SENU-917811 format. One record per residue (C-alpha): y, x, z; residue number from 1. Coordinates in steps of 0.25 Angstrom, whole numbers, plus 5000, padded with zeros to 4 digits. Layout:
<mikes>
<mike yy="Y" xx="X" zz="Z" n="NUM"/>
...
</mikes>
This chain:
<mikes>
<mike yy="5588" xx="5084" zz="6063" n="1"/>
<mike yy="5596" xx="5094" zz="6066" n="2"/>
<mike yy="5596" xx="5098" zz="6051" n="3"/>
<mike yy="5597" xx="5085" zz="6046" n="4"/>
<mike yy="5611" xx="5082" zz="6052" n="5"/>
<mike yy="5616" xx="5097" zz="6048" n="6"/>
<mike yy="5613" xx="5092" zz="6035" n="7"/>
<mike yy="5618" xx="5079" zz="6035" n="8"/>
<mike yy="5632" xx="5087" zz="6040" n="9"/>
<mike yy="5634" xx="5095" zz="6029" n="10"/>
<mike yy="5632" xx="5084" zz="6019" n="11"/>
<mike yy="5642" xx="5076" zz="6027" n="12"/>
<mike yy="5651" xx="5088" zz="6028" n="13"/>
<mike yy="5651" xx="5092" zz="6012" n="14"/>
<mike yy="5652" xx="5076" zz="6008" n="15"/>
<mike yy="5666" xx="5077" zz="6017" n="16"/>
<mike yy="5670" xx="5089" zz="6011" n="17"/>
<mike yy="5669" xx="5084" zz="5999" n="18"/>
<mike yy="5675" xx="5071" zz="5999" n="19"/>
<mike yy="5687" xx="5080" zz="6004" n="20"/>
<mike yy="5687" xx="5087" zz="5991" n="21"/>
<mike yy="5687" xx="5076" zz="5982" n="22"/>
<mike yy="5674" xx="5072" zz="5982" n="23"/>
<mike yy="5668" xx="5057" zz="5980" n="24"/>
<mike yy="5658" xx="5050" zz="5988" n="25"/>
<mike yy="5649" xx="5039" zz="5984" n="26"/>
<mike yy="5640" xx="5035" zz="5996" n="27"/>
<mike yy="5624" xx="5028" zz="5990" n="28"/>
<mike yy="5614" xx="5023" zz="6000" n="29"/>
<mike yy="5606" xx="5034" zz="5997" n="30"/>
<mike yy="5615" xx="5048" zz="5992" n="31"/>
<mike yy="5629" xx="5050" zz="5991" n="32"/>
<mike yy="5638" xx="5054" zz="5977" n="33"/>
<mike yy="5646" xx="5065" zz="5980" n="34"/>
<mike yy="5655" xx="5068" zz="5966" n="35"/>
<mike yy="5668" xx="5080" zz="5966" n="36"/>
<mike yy="5674" xx="5072" zz="5953" n="37"/>
<mike yy="5685" xx="5085" zz="5952" n="38"/>
<mike yy="5673" xx="5094" zz="5952" n="39"/>
<mike yy="5661" xx="5089" zz="5945" n="40"/>
<mike yy="5654" xx="5102" zz="5944" n="41"/>
<mike yy="5653" xx="5104" zz="5960" n="42"/>
<mike yy="5639" xx="5102" zz="5961" n="43"/>
<mike yy="5639" xx="5098" zz="5977" n="44"/>
<mike yy="5653" xx="5088" zz="5976" n="45"/>
<mike yy="5644" xx="5081" zz="5964" n="46"/>
<mike yy="5631" xx="5076" zz="5971" n="47"/>
<mike yy="5624" xx="5067" zz="5977" n="48"/>
<mike yy="5622" xx="5067" zz="5991" n="49"/>
<mike yy="5608" xx="5059" zz="5995" n="50"/>
<mike yy="5609" xx="5053" zz="6009" n="51"/>
<mike yy="5596" xx="5047" zz="6009" n="52"/>
<mike yy="5583" xx="5055" zz="6015" n="53"/>
<mike yy="5575" xx="5046" zz="6006" n="54"/>
<mike yy="5582" xx="5049" zz="5993" n="55"/>
<mike yy="5583" xx="5063" zz="5996" n="56"/>
<mike yy="5568" xx="5063" zz="5994" n="57"/>
<mike yy="5569" xx="5061" zz="5980" n="58"/>
<mike yy="5572" xx="5073" zz="5974" n="59"/>
<mike yy="5571" xx="5064" zz="5959" n="60"/>
<mike yy="5578" xx="5052" zz="5964" n="61"/>
<mike yy="5589" xx="5061" zz="5969" n="62"/>
<mike yy="5592" xx="5070" zz="5958" n="63"/>
<mike yy="5592" xx="5057" zz="5948" n="64"/>
<mike yy="5603" xx="5051" zz="5959" n="65"/>
<mike yy="5611" xx="5062" zz="5955" n="66"/>
<mike yy="5610" xx="5063" zz="5940" n="67"/>
<mike yy="5612" xx="5046" zz="5942" n="68"/>
<mike yy="5626" xx="5050" zz="5948" n="69"/>
<mike yy="5630" xx="5063" zz="5941" n="70"/>
<mike yy="5624" xx="5060" zz="5928" n="71"/>
<mike yy="5632" xx="5071" zz="5921" n="72"/>
<mike yy="5631" xx="5082" zz="5932" n="73"/>
<mike yy="5625" xx="5095" zz="5927" n="74"/>
<mike yy="5620" xx="5097" zz="5943" n="75"/>
<mike yy="5611" xx="5089" zz="5952" n="76"/>
<mike yy="5616" xx="5090" zz="5969" n="77"/>
<mike yy="5608" xx="5083" zz="5978" n="78"/>
<mike yy="5612" xx="5081" zz="5992" n="79"/>
<mike yy="5601" xx="5078" zz="6003" n="80"/>
<mike yy="5602" xx="5072" zz="6017" n="81"/>
<mike yy="5591" xx="5081" zz="6023" n="82"/>
<mike yy="5580" xx="5093" zz="6018" n="83"/>
<mike yy="5571" xx="5086" zz="6009" n="84"/>
<mike yy="5566" xx="5099" zz="6002" n="85"/>
<mike yy="5552" xx="5095" zz="5998" n="86"/>
<mike yy="5557" xx="5084" zz="5991" n="87"/>
<mike yy="5565" xx="5091" zz="5982" n="88"/>
<mike yy="5554" xx="5103" zz="5977" n="89"/>
<mike yy="5552" xx="5096" zz="5965" n="90"/>
<mike yy="5565" xx="5095" zz="5959" n="91"/>
<mike yy="5572" xx="5104" zz="5951" n="92"/>
<mike yy="5583" xx="5106" zz="5962" n="93"/>
<mike yy="5587" xx="5118" zz="5970" n="94"/>
<mike yy="5586" xx="5111" zz="5983" n="95"/>
<mike yy="5593" xx="5118" zz="5995" n="96"/>
<mike yy="5594" xx="5116" zz="6009" n="97"/>
<mike yy="5608" xx="5120" zz="6017" n="98"/>
<mike yy="5611" xx="5124" zz="6031" n="99"/>
<mike yy="5621" xx="5118" zz="6037" n="100"/>
<mike yy="5631" xx="5126" zz="6047" n="101"/>
<mike yy="5638" xx="5116" zz="6057" n="102"/>
<mike yy="5649" xx="5124" zz="6069" n="103"/>
<mike yy="5654" xx="5115" zz="6078" n="104"/>
<mike yy="5666" xx="5125" zz="6080" n="105"/>
<mike yy="5674" xx="5135" zz="6070" n="106"/>
<mike yy="5667" xx="5149" zz="6068" n="107"/>
<mike yy="5671" xx="5162" zz="6075" n="108"/>
<mike yy="5681" xx="5168" zz="6069" n="109"/>
<mike yy="5676" xx="5182" zz="6067" n="110"/>
<mike yy="5685" xx="5197" zz="6066" n="111"/>
<mike yy="5690" xx="5197" zz="6051" n="112"/>
<mike yy="5686" xx="5209" zz="6043" n="113"/>
<mike yy="5697" xx="5219" zz="6041" n="114"/>
<mike yy="5703" xx="5217" zz="6028" n="115"/>
<mike yy="5702" xx="5200" zz="6023" n="116"/>
<mike yy="5712" xx="5192" zz="6028" n="117"/>
<mike yy="5709" xx="5175" zz="6028" n="118"/>
<mike yy="5716" xx="5164" zz="6024" n="119"/>
<mike yy="5717" xx="5149" zz="6019" n="120"/>
<mike yy="5715" xx="5146" zz="6005" n="121"/>
<mike yy="5726" xx="5137" zz="6000" n="122"/>
<mike yy="5732" xx="5141" zz="5985" n="123"/>
<mike yy="5728" xx="5141" zz="5971" n="124"/>
<mike yy="5726" xx="5155" zz="5969" n="125"/>
<mike yy="5716" xx="5153" zz="5982" n="126"/>
<mike yy="5709" xx="5144" zz="5976" n="127"/>
<mike yy="5707" xx="5154" zz="5964" n="128"/>
<mike yy="5702" xx="5163" zz="5972" n="129"/>
<mike yy="5689" xx="5155" zz="5977" n="130"/>
<mike yy="5687" xx="5153" zz="5963" n="131"/>
<mike yy="5686" xx="5166" zz="5959" n="132"/>
<mike yy="5677" xx="5170" zz="5970" n="133"/>
<mike yy="5669" xx="5159" zz="5969" n="134"/>
<mike yy="5666" xx="5161" zz="5955" n="135"/>
<mike yy="5664" xx="5174" zz="5957" n="136"/>
<mike yy="5654" xx="5173" zz="5967" n="137"/>
<mike yy="5647" xx="5163" zz="5959" n="138"/>
<mike yy="5646" xx="5173" zz="5947" n="139"/>
<mike yy="5643" xx="5183" zz="5956" n="140"/>
<mike yy="5629" xx="5175" zz="5961" n="141"/>
<mike yy="5625" xx="5172" zz="5946" n="142"/>
<mike yy="5634" xx="5159" zz="5944" n="143"/>
<mike yy="5644" xx="5158" zz="5930" n="144"/>
<mike yy="5658" xx="5158" zz="5930" n="145"/>
<mike yy="5658" xx="5147" zz="5919" n="146"/>
<mike yy="5668" xx="5136" zz="5919" n="147"/>
<mike yy="5660" xx="5126" zz="5926" n="148"/>
<mike yy="5657" xx="5133" zz="5941" n="149"/>
<mike yy="5673" xx="5138" zz="5940" n="150"/>
<mike yy="5677" xx="5123" zz="5938" n="151"/>
<mike yy="5666" xx="5119" zz="5950" n="152"/>
<mike yy="5674" xx="5130" zz="5958" n="153"/>
<mike yy="5687" xx="5127" zz="5954" n="154"/>
<mike yy="5685" xx="5111" zz="5960" n="155"/>
<mike yy="5681" xx="5118" zz="5972" n="156"/>
<mike yy="5692" xx="5125" zz="5972" n="157"/>
<mike yy="5702" xx="5113" zz="5970" n="158"/>
<mike yy="5693" xx="5107" zz="5981" n="159"/>
<mike yy="5698" xx="5118" zz="5988" n="160"/>
<mike yy="5711" xx="5115" zz="5988" n="161"/>
<mike yy="5711" xx="5100" zz="5989" n="162"/>
<mike yy="5705" xx="5102" zz="6003" n="163"/>
<mike yy="5716" xx="5111" zz="6006" n="164"/>
<mike yy="5727" xx="5104" zz="6002" n="165"/>
<mike yy="5720" xx="5092" zz="6010" n="166"/>
<mike yy="5719" xx="5101" zz="6023" n="167"/>
<mike yy="5705" xx="5097" zz="6023" n="168"/>
<mike yy="5699" xx="5110" zz="6020" n="169"/>
<mike yy="5704" xx="5124" zz="6021" n="170"/>
<mike yy="5699" xx="5135" zz="6014" n="171"/>
<mike yy="5699" xx="5151" zz="6017" n="172"/>
<mike yy="5699" xx="5164" zz="6011" n="173"/>
<mike yy="5696" xx="5176" zz="6016" n="174"/>
<mike yy="5704" xx="5190" zz="6008" n="175"/>
<mike yy="5702" xx="5205" zz="6006" n="176"/>
<mike yy="5717" xx="5208" zz="6002" n="177"/>
<mike yy="5717" xx="5198" zz="5992" n="178"/>
<mike yy="5704" xx="5194" zz="5988" n="179"/>
<mike yy="5698" xx="5182" zz="5991" n="180"/>
<mike yy="5684" xx="5186" zz="5999" n="181"/>
<mike yy="5680" xx="5175" zz="6005" n="182"/>
<mike yy="5684" xx="5159" zz="6006" n="183"/>
<mike yy="5679" xx="5145" zz="6013" n="184"/>
<mike yy="5684" xx="5133" zz="6016" n="185"/>
<mike yy="5683" xx="5122" zz="6026" n="186"/>
<mike yy="5684" xx="5107" zz="6026" n="187"/>
<mike yy="5686" xx="5097" zz="6036" n="188"/>
<mike yy="5674" xx="5086" zz="6035" n="189"/>
<mike yy="5682" xx="5078" zz="6045" n="190"/>
<mike yy="5689" xx="5079" zz="6061" n="191"/>
<mike yy="5676" xx="5086" zz="6066" n="192"/>
<mike yy="5669" xx="5094" zz="6054" n="193"/>
<mike yy="5674" xx="5105" zz="6044" n="194"/>
<mike yy="5665" xx="5111" zz="6033" n="195"/>
<mike yy="5666" xx="5125" zz="6027" n="196"/>
<mike yy="5667" xx="5126" zz="6013" n="197"/>
<mike yy="5663" xx="5137" zz="6002" n="198"/>
<mike yy="5662" xx="5151" zz="6010" n="199"/>
<mike yy="5663" xx="5160" zz="6000" n="200"/>
<mike yy="5664" xx="5177" zz="6003" n="201"/>
<mike yy="5665" xx="5186" zz="5991" n="202"/>
<mike yy="5651" xx="5195" zz="5989" n="203"/>
<mike yy="5658" xx="5208" zz="5992" n="204"/>
<mike yy="5664" xx="5203" zz="6005" n="205"/>
<mike yy="5652" xx="5197" zz="6012" n="206"/>
<mike yy="5647" xx="5200" zz="6025" n="207"/>
<mike yy="5660" xx="5202" zz="6031" n="208"/>
<mike yy="5664" xx="5189" zz="6038" n="209"/>
<mike yy="5675" xx="5185" zz="6027" n="210"/>
<mike yy="5669" xx="5171" zz="6025" n="211"/>
<mike yy="5668" xx="5169" zz="6042" n="212"/>
<mike yy="5682" xx="5175" zz="6042" n="213"/>
<mike yy="5688" xx="5165" zz="6033" n="214"/>
<mike yy="5678" xx="5154" zz="6039" n="215"/>
<mike yy="5683" xx="5153" zz="6052" n="216"/>
<mike yy="5699" xx="5151" zz="6050" n="217"/>
<mike yy="5694" xx="5140" zz="6042" n="218"/>
<mike yy="5688" xx="5132" zz="6051" n="219"/>
<mike yy="5700" xx="5136" zz="6061" n="220"/>
<mike yy="5709" xx="5128" zz="6051" n="221"/>
<mike yy="5702" xx="5116" zz="6050" n="222"/>
<mike yy="5699" xx="5116" zz="6064" n="223"/>
<mike yy="5714" xx="5116" zz="6068" n="224"/>
<mike yy="5715" xx="5102" zz="6058" n="225"/>
</mikes>
């Protein structure tokens, strides 16, 4: 029961963030269709969220449903209401179970490492730096820097700028001099809940607390709102 509640909370906050980011939700009796018209390459912005436990255990029915809702999609992305790995073993899809951490108060501010500074990201130059860092990490881990992935990340940067302008989200970067070495965001879901977004640290700077240092001012700023 504990894991199930946490799983539901994960999807609830995901859907809240997606809506605030411009996604359109179509609610049906046993599933929700999520569409992000401004970023068709965003797999988890264009997916089917199954809400019926009975449907969730029928992998092929879920896959067929996705293909009906997204007939032109080059991907398949399906959210499930509870862990049902056994039912999906025979499908060709990669099944993944995420762990969701929940905190009732902002994290404790760690000591800032020497030579680094943290500030809020708001400008076109900031988003361009984040885009370049994201694509570089994608390539480092074996991905392609082709137009499809770059367009997807560019769409994410537009979403960050939108959330920032609407003051429903805030994004922060850690810098070594003028170099962006870590970034993350946090988005308000309701009056009492916020969700961290896109925590990333440049490979050479990991293990030094840059992400944690950026996380603390972000939670503090959103709490103040």
